[in-house]
C-alpha positions in Angstrom: -60.8 -27.1 27.7 -58.8 -27.8 24.6 -60.7 -24.9 22.9 -59.0 -22.5 25.3 -55.5 -24.0 25.1 -55.4 -24.1 21.3 -55.7 -20.3 20.8 -53.1 -19.8 23.5 -50.7 -22.2 21.8 -51.1 -20.5 18.5 -50.5 -17.1 20.1 -47.3 -18.4 21.8 -46.0 -19.9 18.6 -46.7 -16.6 16.7 -44.9 -14.6 19.4 -41.9 -16.9 19.3 -41.6 -16.7 15.5 -41.9 -12.9 15.5 -39.2 -12.6 18.1 -36.9 -14.7 15.9 -37.4 -12.4 12.9 -36.6 -9.4 15.0 -33.3 -10.8 16.1 -31.7 -10.9 12.7 -29.3 -8.0 12.4 -29.2 -6.0 9.2 -25.9 -5.7 7.4 -24.1 -2.4 7.9 -23.8 -0.1 4.9 -20.4 -0.6 3.1 -18.7 2.7 2.5 -17.6 3.4 -1.1 -14.0 2.8 -1.9 -11.8 5.9 -1.9 -10.2 6.7 -5.3 -6.5 6.0 -5.5 -4.2 9.0 -4.7 -2.9 10.8 -7.8 -0.2 12.7 -5.9 2.7 11.2 -4.1 4.6 13.5 -1.7 8.1 12.4 -0.6 8.6 12.1 3.1 12.3 11.2 3.1 15.2 13.7 2.9 18.3 12.3 1.2 20.3 13.3 -1.9 18.3 11.1 -4.3 14.8 12.4 -3.5 13.4 14.4 -6.5 15.9 12.9 -9.0 14.6 11.4 -12.3 15.3 7.8 -13.3 17.6 9.1 -16.0 19.6 11.2 -13.6 19.9 8.2 -11.2 21.0 6.0 -14.2 23.8 8.5 -14.9 24.9 8.3 -11.3 24.9 4.5 -10.9 24.9 3.0 -14.3 22.6 0.1 -15.4 20.3 -1.0 -12.6 20.3 -4.6 -11.4 16.4 -4.5 -11.4 14.0 -2.2 -13.2 10.4 -3.0 -12.1 7.3 -1.1 -13.2 4.1 -1.7 -11.3 1.0 0.5 -11.8 2.1 4.1 -11.6 5.3 3.3 -9.8 8.8 2.2 -10.8 11.6 0.7 -8.8 15.3 0.7 -9.8 17.7 -1.4 -7.8 21.4 -0.9 -7.7 23.8 -3.3 -5.9 27.4 -3.4 -4.9 29.6 -5.5 -2.6 28.6 -3.4 0.5 25.0 -2.4 -0.1 21.8 -2.6 -2.1 19.8 0.6 -3.0 16.1 0.5 -4.0 14.8 3.8 -5.5 11.1 4.2 -6.0 9.7 6.7 -8.6 6.2 8.3 -8.7 4.8 11.4 -10.3 4.6 14.2 -7.8 1.3 15.4 -9.5 -0.9 14.3 -12.3 0.9 14.6 -15.7 4.3 15.2 -14.2 7.4 13.1 -14.9 8.2 10.5 -12.1 10.8 11.4 -9.6 12.4 9.5 -6.7 10.1 9.7 -3.8 11.4 6.9 -1.5 14.8 5.2 -1.2 15.8 2.1 0.8 19.3 0.9 1.5 20.5 -2.3 3.1 23.5 -4.5 3.4 23.7 -7.7 1.3 22.7 -9.7 4.5 19.5 -7.6 4.9 20.5 -5.1 7.6 19.4 -1.5 7.2 22.1 0.8 5.7 22.3 4.6 5.5 21.0 5.8 2.2 23.4 8.6 1.3 26.4 6.4 2.4 25.3 3.6 0.2 24.6 5.9 -2.7 28.1 7.3 -2.4 29.6 3.8 -2.4 27.6 2.8 -5.6 28.4 6.0 -7.6 30.4 5.4 -10.8 
């Protein structure tokens, strides 16, 4: 009788092991990384968008901060009533950087209107 049970036991173990192997999921293909954008298009509309860093410097004087990171540059100007951050990027490959985004806030961190802050900080 053990001669008949032994082949059945071996078959049951083989089936169990084959089921375990089939249950392992295969990893999904990882898509390639997209290249970084070379063109930055402004989405804001205020008086500073499109200005060069030199033109902004003539308007406001020496910036409190001048930070370059990668292809971008940020100039920060501050006064008693507001802080203005102006971000510069090239509009197309090989072009001079221009202001593409501007943030304005009060010294305590509340949002401020960009053009009003810029007018307050002008020389």
